[in-house]
N, C-alpha and C positions, 0 to 999 in steps of 0.2 A: 516450492516452485514446479510448476509444470515443466517437464522435459521435453514436451512436445515441440515439433518444429513448426512447419509452415501452415498458413491457413490460406484459404482462396477458393474461388469458383471460377470455372472456365470462362464464365461471361455473365454479365447482369441480365435480368430480364424485366419486362414492365410489370407493374402492379396488376394482379388479377388478370394475367394472361390466360387464354384459352389452353388448358393444359395439354391438349393434343398438338398444340404449336408451341409448346415450351422450347424444344430444342432448336427449331428454325428461328425463334424469336431471339433466343439468346445468341445465336451466331450472328444474326443480323445486327444487334445492338453494337458489338465491337467492331464488326466490319464496317458499318457505316461511320462509327467514331474515327476508325483510322483513315477511312477514305477522305475525310474533310480535313484531315490535320496536316498542315505543312508549316514548318518552322524555319526560322533563319539559320539554324545550325547546319553545317555540312551533312548530308546524309552518308551513312556508312555504306560503302560499296557491297555488292553481292559477294565479291571475293573475300572481303575481310571478314563478313559475317560467317561464311562458310568456314574460314579458318579458325575463327573463335569457336564455332560449333563443334569443329573436329577437336579442338583443344579440349573442350569440355567432355568429349567422348574418351579421349586419351586419359584425363584425370579420373574419370569413373572407371575405366578399366583399370587403373593404378589402385584405387581404393577397393573396388569390388573383387578384383583379382588377388589382392593380399589378404582380404577377408577369407576367400575360398580357399587360399593355400595355406595360410597360417592359423585360422581361427575357426572355421566350420568344423563341426556343427555347434560350436559354441555360440552364445548369443550375440557378442560383439567382439571386435579385433582391438587388441591393445598394440597400436602402432609403434611404440618405442620399444617394446620388448618382443614384437612380432610373434604374439600368442593370442589365444582366445581368452576372452573373460567368461568364467564360468562362475555362477552364483555359489558361494560357499567356499570356493577355492581361493578366492582374492579378500584381502581385507574389505570389509564392509565399508560402503560409502553412504549409508544411511538410505534415505528416501529415494536416492538415484537408482540404487539397485532394485527397486520395486518393479522397474520395466522389465527386468530379466526373469524369465520363467523356464529356462533350459528347453526353449522351442525354436531354436535357430532364428532368433529375432531379426537379425540384419538380412537373412535371406527372404523371409517373408515380407520384411518391409520394403525390399528392393524389387518385388516382382514386377509391378506394373512400369517402374522405371525403366526395366530392360525393354519393354515394349515401346515405350515412349521414345527411347534412344535407338529404336529400329534394330534392337539385338533380340529377334525373335527365336533364333537357335538356342541362344543363351537361356531365354525365358523358358522355353520348352524343357530344357535340361534341369533348370531350377525348380520347375513345377514337379517333375519326377522326383527331384530329391527331397521336396517338402512332403509329398504324398508317402515316400518311402522311410524317411528318417525322423520326421517331427512327431513327438509325442506331447499331447496336450493334457495328459493325466499325471502330471508330475506333482510330487508333494512339495510345493513351494508357494508361498505367499507373494501375490503380485498386485500391483495396482489396478483397480478396475478400470480406471481412466487410461492408463497407458496401454493396457492390454486391449482394451476397445479400440483406441485410434490406430495402434500399431499393428497387432496381430489380427484382430478381427477386420480392420479395414484393410490390411494387406491381403488377407485371404479374399475378401469381397472384391477389392480392386484387381487382383489376380484373375478371379473368375470372370469379372466383367469383360477383361481383355482376351481372355482365354475363349470365351464363346464368340467374340468379335473375330477373332482370327480363324475360329473353326467356321464360321459363317463365310468368310472369304475363301475358304477351300484349300489354303495353302499350308497351314500349320495346324497343330492341335486337333487333328482328326480323331485322334484316340480320346480325347478328353470327354468325360461324361459327368461333369459337375462335381468332380471328387473335392475341389477346393472349396465349393458350396457346402458340402456335406460336412467338411472339417469347420467351416464357419459356423455351422448350425450346432456342431457339437460344443463348440467354444461358447456360443451364445447361451446354451443351457447351463454351461458351468458358470456363467457369470450372473445368472438369474437370482440365485439365492442371496446375493448381495443386496437385492431390492426388498428383502424381508424386513421392512421397517414401517412404522405406523404412517410416516410421512411419504413413502415411496421414494425417497432419496436413498441412494444406494450406500452401502458401506464403502469406505475407500479402498479397502484391500479384501481379497479373498484368496482362499487356498485352492488351487486348481483341482486337487484330488478330494479334498474333505469339505470344501465349501466354507460355511461361516459357523461359528459359536460352538463346534464340536471341540473337545479337549485336544485332539491331534490336529486341529485346523491351525491353532496358534493365532487366531485373529477373531474379529467380531466384537471386541470390546471398546472400539473406537466410537467416539460420540460426535466428531467433527469431520466435515469433508469440505473442500473448496467448491465455490460456485462453478467454476469450469469443469471440475471433476464430475459433478452431478449433472451439468448441463451441456456436456458434449457427449452425447450418445444417441441423439435422434437420427443422425443420418446414417450410421452404421446399423443400428438396430432396426430402423425402418426399411433400410434396403434389404437386411435380413429377412424380414417379414415379407416384403414385396417379392423378393427372389423365390421363397419357399412357400408362402401362403400361410405361415405360422404366424397369427397376429399377435401373439403374446409379447414378442419383443418390442415392437411399436409401441403397444400399450403401456409397457413399463416405462419406456423412455419419455412417452408424452406425459405420464403422470408425474415424473421427476420435473419436467419442465413446467408443468402446470403449477406444481407446488412452489418453485422458485419464483414464478410470476406472482403468485398470490402474496408471497412473503416479502416482495420488494418494498422499500421504504415509500409509502404513498405519496408524501409530500415532495420528495425529490424524484421519485421514479428510478432510483438507484438500487443496486444490490451491493451487498458486502462481499468480502473476500471469502469468508469461512462461514459456515451455518452448521447448527447443530442438528444432525440427521433424525433425531427423535422428537425434539420440540419445535423446530424450525426457528429458534433464536439465532439471531446473528452474533457470532462469537468475534470476528473481526468486523469492524463496521466502516472501514476504511473502503472506497471504491475507486477504481480505475479502469484502464483498458488493457492493462499488462498481466503480469503473472497472477494466477488464481481466478480470474474472470474472464479473460481474453476471448476464448473460443466459445463461451456462453452467448456472447453477443452474435459471433460469426454464426453459429449453428441456428439461430433464430432466423436470420436472413436466408441461410442456405436451405432450412427446413421448408420455407415459403417456396423456394425455387424448385426443390425435388418433390415435395409432397402436394403442393397445391392448396394449402391451408392458409386462408387469409389471415387468421388470428396470429400466425407467427410473424407475418409482416408487420401487423398492427403493434405487436409487442416489441418488435425491433425498432421501429419508428418511434415508439414512445421513449424507450430507452436512449436512442440516437439522440433525440431532441435534448434529453438531460444531459447526455455526454458532452454534447457542443455547448450546452448552456453552463455547466460547472466545470468539467474536467478539461476541456479544450481552452488552452490558452496559448494560441497560435505562436510560435510553431510547437509549443510543449504541450504534453498531455500529462496533467499532474493529478495525483489521487487526492480525493476530498473525503470528507466524513458523509455518511448518507444521511444523518439528521442534521448536519450543519454543512450543506454543500458548498457554502461560501468560503469555508475554511480548508485550506490545504492540510493533507494529512502526512506528508512527507516531502522533502526537498530534493529527491532523486527520482529517476525513472528507470525501468528495468527494460532490457533488451527486447522481451517478448511483445512490447507494445508496437514493434516494427512492422507487425502484421497489419496494423490499423490502417494506414494509408491504402493498402490492398482492398480492404474492406469498404473503405470510403469510395474507391472506384466502383466497387459492386453496387454500392448504394447509389452512386452517381454524384457525389459531392467532391468535385475535383479539386477546387482551390486549396481546403485544408490538407487534402492528400498530398498536393505537391509541396506544401510548406513543410509539413512534418517530416516528409521523405527527404527534403533537402537539408533540413536540420540533422537528420540522422547520417546523411551522407557526410556533412561537414564533420561530425564526431568520427566517422570512419577514417576520413582523410587524416585527421590528427592522430589517431591510435591504430590505424591499419585494420582494425576490427571494432565492432560494436562491443564495449564492455558489457558484462551482465548487468551492471547498473551504472549510471553517471548522473551527477548532480545538475541542477538548474543552471550552473555556470559551467557545465560540460567538463568538469573533472572527474576522473575515475572514482568510482564509489565501490563497486565490486570489480576486480580486474579480470576475472576468467572471461573466457569466450569459447564455448563448446561447439564451435563451428555452426551457429544457429542459422537457419535459412529464411528467416522472417523477412529480412530487408531484401533479399533476392526476390522474394515473392512479391513484394510490393513493387519492386522495380519492374517485374515482368508485367504485372497488371497496368501500371502506369504507361508503360510502352504500348500495351495492346490498346489502351483507351485513348492515347495521344499521338501515336507515331513519331513521337519526338525522339530523334537520334542521340539526344543527350542521354537517354536511359540505357542506350546501347554502350556508350561510353562508360556509364556507371557499372554495368555489368562487366566490362572488360576490366574495370579496376578490381572487382571483386575476384575475378579469374587470377590476374596478377598477384594480388594479395595472398591468395590461397597457396599459388605455387612457391611464392617467395618465402612466405613465413611459416605456413602450417604444413607442407609437403615434406615428408620423411620417407626413408627407404621402404618402409612397410605400410604406406598409406598417407592419411593426413591426420595430424595430431591436434587435438584441441590445445587452445592457448591457455597456459595458467596464469599468465600476467601479461596483458596487452602492451604494458608499459616497457617490460624487459624483454618481450619476445619469448620467454620460457615455455616449454610445453608441458602437457599432462598427457599420460598414457591412456588415452581415450579416444575412440571414434564412434560416436552414438549412431544408432541406426538411421536416425532422421537425416543424417547428412546424406546418406545415399538415397533415402526415399524422396527427399525434397530438393536439397540444394542443386544436384545435377539435372533434376527434372526441369526446375524453373530456369536455370541458366542455359540449358539447352533450348527450350522453348523460346526464350528471349531472342536467340540468334537464328532460329529456325524459321524457314519459309513454310508455307502451307504444304508444298511438294515434298518437304523433307520429313514429314510425318506420315506413317502409314495408315493412319486412320484420322477422322475429323475430331480434333480436340473439343470443338464446340459442342459436341454431342454429350459431353461428360461434365460433371461438377467435381470440383476438388473437395476432399474433406480436409480437416485440419491438419492431416499428415500427408496431404497431397495425393491421396489415393483418388482413383477414378470411379465414380459411379455413373451409370448412364441415366441421362434425364428421362428417357421412356418409362422409368420406374413409376413416374407420377400418374400414370394411367394404369397400372398394374396392380391386381389384388387390392383394390381399394376398399377394404372391408372396415377401415377404422372410422368411427364417427368423427365428423368434422365440426362439432358443435363448437361455436365460437364463444369461449368463455371470457375472452379479452374485455369485451364490453361490459362485463358484469362487474369488473373490478375497477373500471376508470372511464372517465369521460374523455375521449380522444379529440385531439385538435386535428382538424382536417389538414391543416398546413403541413402535417407530417408526411402527408401522402402524395407530395408531388413527384414527379417522374422518378421512379426508381430505376429505370433504364431510360435516362434522359434524352429528351430530344436534342440532337447534337448542335443545333444552332444555339440552344440554351448553354449547354455544357461547354462548348467551344466558341467563344465569340470570334467574329472574323477578323482576328488579329493573329498573324502568324508568330508574333513574339509574346503570346499571352502567357504560356508556361514560363518562359524565361523571365518575363516581368514580374511573376510571382516569386521566382527563385532569387532573382538578383538581391534583393535587400538581406538575404539570409547567407550570401557568400561569406561574410565575416562574422557570422553569429558565434562562432565558436572561438575565434581569434580574437582575444581580448584588445590587441592592438588596433588603432584606428587606421582607416584607409589613408593613404597617402594624400589624396585629394582634400579630405577633411583636416589633416594636419597642416597642410599648406595654407588653407583657407584661414584656420584658427590662428596660425602665426601671424598672417597678414592683419587679423583683426586685433591682435595683441599690439602690433607696431602702430596701429591707428589709435591706440589709446583705450580700446575696450578692456574690461576687467577679466581676469582669468576665470575659468568655470568654478563654481562652487564646490568645494571638497566636503565629504562627509564629516571629517574630523573637525571643520569649522562650523558646522551647521548648528544653529540655534533656533528652536521652534517659536521662540518669542520674538524674533528678529522679522519685523515686516518685510525687509529687503529680501531676506532669505526665502520667505514665503513667496514672495513674487518671482524670484528666481526659479523656484520649484515650479510654479505654474507655467513659466515660460518653457521648462524642460519637459512639460507633460507629466509632472509628479503632482499627486493629489495627497494631501494630509488629511487623514480621517481620524477623528477621536472616537474610539469604541466605547460601548456602555460600560465595560469593566474599567474604564480609565486608560487603557493602552493606547498608544498612537500607531497608526498603520499608515504606510507610505504605499501608494499604488502609481505605477507609471503606465501610460498609455502613450506610446510613441507617435500615434497619429494625432494626438492633441498638442504636440510640441510646436513651437512657432516656427521652427525650421529643422532640416535634418541635422544641422550642427548642434542645435539645442537637444534633440533627440538623442544624439550620440553622447552629449554632456550628461543627459538623464540617465542613460544606460550605465554610464561609468559611475555615476553618483550612487545609483542602487547596488552596484556591484561593491563599491567601497563601504556603503553603509552595511551591506551583509557581511563582508569580511570584518569590519570593526566590530559589529554585533557578535559574531562568532568568537572572536579573539576575546572580547571582554566576558563573554559568557564562560569561556573556558578559564579565564583567569579568576573569575570572581564567583564561580559556583560554590555555594556554601550548602552544608547539610541541614536539615530540619533541625529545629529546637523543640523544647518542651514547655508547656505551662502546666504545672500539676498543682492541683487544689489540695491543700494539706491541712486545711482547718475542719473543724467539726461541721458536718457530720461526714465529710468526704475521706479524710485521713488519707490522702494520696491515691485514692482509687480512680479518680478522674484525672486522666491525662489528655491535654489537648495539643494537637499538632500545630506548631507555631513556625512561621516563616522568620528567617534571620534578617538582620540588617547588615549592610556592607560599611557600617560605621558604629562607633560606640565600643562599649566593652564586649570582648569576644568570649562568650561563655565557655568555648571549647578549650581556652588557655587559662581562664580564671575561675575561681569558686563560683558556685552558683548564687543568685541572689534571691533572698527569701524576705517577703514582707507582706503586709496587708495592702488591699487595694483601694484606690479611691478614684472617683471620677473627677476630671479637671473641669473647671470652668473658665473660659468656654470650652465646650466639650471637644471642639475641633482643634484646640491647642494652637491655633494659628497666631495668637497674641499673647501679651503678658497675662498670667493666670491671676484671676480675681479671688481664688481661694487657696493661697499658698500654704496656709495653715492646715488645710485638709489634706494636702498631698506631701507635706513635709515628712520625710523619712518613710514614704510609702511608695508603692508602685502605682503609677498614675494611668488612668485608663483614658485614651483619647480617640477620637472618631477619625477615619480617614477621610481626606478631602480638603480643598480650599487652600492648601499651601503644602511646601516641601516636607517630607519625613524628617529631614534634618532640623528644620525650623521648629516642628512640634517638639523634637527631643530637646533642642536648646531652651525652649520655654518652660518645660517641665523640670529640667535639671536646674535652671535658675531659681524656681520655685522650691527646690530642695528634695525633689523626688529621687529616689534610688533607683528607679528603673521605669520603663514605659511599655505599655501594651497598646498597639494601635488596632483598632477594630474595624473591619471593612463596612463601609456604608452601603455596599451593594447587598441589599436584603436577599436572604436565602442562600448566599454563596457558603461554600463548605470545602474543607480539604478533601472530603470524599469524592468530589467531582472535578475539583480543580487542581492543577499542578502546584508545586510548591511555589511560594511567592517570596522574593527577596525585596526588601527595602533598599533602594538606591539612594545615594547621596545628592547633593544639590550641585554637583560640579565644582564645589569649592572645598577648602581644606576643612575636613571635619574631625580633626584631631582633637579639638576642644570638646568633643562629646565624649564623656567618660562613662555614662551610665548605660546598661544594657537595654536594647530595644528589640521587641519581638511583634510579629504581625499575626492576628488571627483573623479568619475568615468569619463572617456573620453568625453562622451557625455555632460555631465554637465560642464566639464572643458572647453570645446570649446566655451561654451555660454560667459564664461569671456574672453577667449582670442580673440573671434570675436568681442566683445565689444570694447576691448582695441584697436584693429586694426581700428574700426570705430570711436571711440570717444577719444581715446588716454588716457584720465583721467577717471578711472572707481573706484568708491568708493564702498566697500562692507561692510556688517555687520556680523560678526562671533557671533553666539549665540546658545544657547541650544535650541531654537524654534524661528520661524519667529515672527517678531514684526509687530503689526499692522501698516498699512501704515500712519494712522492719527497721530501716535505718533513719526514718524521718522522725527522730527522737525530739520532743518538744513538749511545751505545756499543753498542747491542744490535742495530743495524741494519748489516749487512756492506755495503761500498761498492758491490758489484755490484747491490744492490737499488735505489740511489739513481739517480734519472733523470740521465743524462748531459746533458740539455740544461739549462743554467743558468737559462734563462727560466722553467723550470717552478717554480722555487724561489719566484719572485715573483708567479706567476700567481694571480689571485685565482679561488676557486671560486665557482659561482653559489650564491645563497642558497637555502636550503631553504624553502619556503613550505608550510605546512599548509592545503591549501585545503578540507580536509573538516572539518565539525564535527559532532560526535555531536549527534543530536537527542535532546532529553529524552523520556522515555516516560511523563510524568505523565498520568493520565487524571482528568478531573472528571466526577462524576456524583452526583445526589443519593442514588443507590441504591449505587454501587461506584466507588471511586475508588482509585487507587494513585499513589504518589510514591516515586521511588528516591532515595536520598541517597548522597553519596560515602562510601566507607569511610574513616574517620577513625581506622583502625587497630585499635581493640578495640570489639568490640560492647559492652562495658561502660562504656567512657569515650567514647562518641562526643558531641562538642559540636555537636548537629545544628543549632542556631540560627545558627552562625558559618559553616559551610561546607556547606550541603546542596546538592551539585552534583555535576558532573563526568561520572558515568557512569550510563548507563540500561540496563537488561537488554534493553530493545527494540533496542538498537543491536548486541547481541552478534553477530548473524548478518550485519549489513549492514557492520559496521566493517571498514574496509580496515586492513592491517597497515602503519603508516606508519613509515619509516625515514628518518633524517636523512642517510643517506649520499649524499654528493654528490661522489664521487671523479671527477676529471677527467683522471686518468692514462689513457694508451693501453693497453689490455690486451693488444694485438696486438704490442707492441714485444718484442724478444727479452729485454730485461732484466726484463720482467714478463710471465710466461708462464702466469698463472692463467686458466683457460678456464672456461666457463660450467658445467662439470661439477665444477669444484673440484678438477681434476687439476693437478698442478704438476710434470709430468714433467721439463721443462728445468731447473726450480729444484732438484728432487730430485737431479738429475745434478750440478748445481754444488754442492749441499750435500755430496754423497758425496765430490767432489774437495776440498772445503774441509775435511771432517772428517779426510782423510788427513793434511792440512798441520797442522791443529790438534792431532791426537792426538799428533804428535811433540813438540810444544812444552808441551802440557798433558795428561798421562796421565788425569787426572780426568775430562776431557771426551770423551764418546763420541757424536760426532754421528750416526755410522751406526746406532746403536741406536734413535735417536729420530726417524728419518725416517718409520718405519712408523706410529707413533701420530698424526703429522700427517695421513697419508692417511685413517687411521681416522676422526679428528675431522671432517676436512673431507668425507668421505663421508657422515656423518651430516647434513651441513648443505648439501648441494647446492642444496636449494630456497631456502636463505637466500642463498647466494651468487648463484644466478640472479636472485633478486628485488633484490639489491644492484646488480647490473650493469644490470638493466632500470630501477631507479630512477635510476641514473647516467645512462642514455640520456635518459629522460624528464625529468630534472631536476625530480622532484617536490619 
């Protein structure tokens, strides 16, 4: 996860503005927006704003002063123990420590904050300390991303304000671009990271030795996050524009171009993690939070700073996809890039709090207000924004490292609207920091927002961003010694002058965007909007957007709704539908769902999805009932999933010519014989008639004493099991009717009961996807008689003794027969992908065989469409035999050359005694079947090694 703090731009600019007028236009945009905005809330007095601004100054002094006293020249302050954090001298914190390079990180990150807070004397002293003490040639491996935004950005921000102060003639008269020279030195140290075929940088680099040298201890990584590779253009381009060395901007542009080219073309989304050599997406989920966040931010701001229209076109294309798929107001939920209608997870991370501020820059004010208000309600509940929280606003990750993203968005919303409500929000942030995070030696990160416990940590971005945004929120223009509108904020809130857009423009501005996509012109409405469009002539506009979200975090209903509902009950109205009572086959229930704004959708794979759109509800009371119903359904689904999560089972073909070599991953049933507690079931297979098994079998003699094959669909799983059991079957295998489905690509499937008592079902039932089921069906067509073993895990071929296994297959070592196999543990659990939202929610429920006969109240669980891309193919195969011994020569490619030779020799002998058996004719089909399943055999062998 990115540890970077804020993101932001001093102000929005219009599309394709004349670049000589960028600064002036940027300033006009926000000033005009503020000038037309009046709201019903009481404005905060000048005196109170000054008081809060002074409080921010005192808080900064407390944090910065303790760093300088107790930690400098270390990278960061440890506020609980009042000492500096030095890389290698403290226990490793993993990737978090990659930001530390023994270069006085907090001091460099705080340089331009000192100027913004009008501490010019302290700034001058700090610059001298940096020039005197900081060494950039340390033998330490650092994050390219963090070093760029914090250190390179900090040096460039310090340089930008140093030359501004020098031009004013009062301070820094001795300054001669020394910080810029340090930035250039650091830039050259980062360049070797870009030595890849794709142009994407390695995620880490050794400041002294670079990449891939033995002493560098890095350069073997293959993956990087999208934000890591896409958050370079502002700092690198500014370095090129300041120095005239074009190489930096060229490298950063190449990385951005590659990411754009690799976006998913149908959804226009990018994944979280990408292979820096091949360009393949490693993590295919997409959102606006950790791992991607600042990539989107830098596309828009690169347009502002550099004047290249292609960056705006790319941003607008991505933004359209974000609002189409990820935005579910007020939520922002990750989706799959290839299946953008399916959510990838049911929680949000704190880094997405920057997005409302970016939407202000874009000029899309309504969703910015909605998401910001939702986040504020979470903060009011927990005092801080947890690192991650669920869609029902419960804590997912309880830490809070004093992140500034929410303060950033609060600042930009106030700048765009002038609404004093956001001043009150900022006041709450100040109070919470002082009340809960302040300690004698600074401010300590929250280890758990629920308990208020602290962590011995004060990241540099806290000083670089938090105090900057809070001070600017309460400051008037005359309180700042320079015009903030002349600068753009980087993702670390460092200030770069907008006049760089017209300086050293030696980079080709070839528009490559249109080569890759046809752009929708509707994406290019006002980037800096006309204020009459952005702010309707309604002084309560923002308040009207926020009001419905006031209780979004609090599950209890507003008093008014409770009172109205109680009155309706007294008048004879029925109480609202509860999730535990819901039946999908009940027309009355379906009508109630419709009234509550809830739609029931039958998916192609048989699952049922519930979606709520509050706006479609018959009334606000019905919408509230719908919200509660969705929450209850999610909780019920989650509870039943935890209670009924079963491990995978195995179907092993043990008859000739397979002899246990083919193991198929099978889904368990929540009824019938439990194979984990009882002996496995072994028998020949036979197809039932009718094949769907939904009525009394017409061929009971064919399945008597055998394992019946039945097709999924048209009735409940339990009904199928009862019909084949009544016909005398000793077990059942349900084969998916969804052609092409496979355990390779789909998560584990569990067959649910029918909501009734299923104790009468005594036989084992397993589920095979279509691809695995076709193996058995093809084997029947080829060999007629096929024997399988149904078990909780695959059995060693050496102990599958029986009449169908020749003696040469059985392990000659008698100890193998008694050797226990390691248990198969299913360590992965499918996450549910239900979403809660007052405006749009979805719940996916387990398929209970028939869309017309689903008893959703009894088993709404198991599978979620959000897991389809992430779910691993789970196999219970745990064979402990040695595949390298002569008597078992099945290699990873599925070739059985030695075995085939033995089979040929065996066939000559058996043909003499039994003319009806022709082994030689059946050797070729074995190779054909195994050739089709090379990947499965490799997977089984790998699982055997890994002991999954």
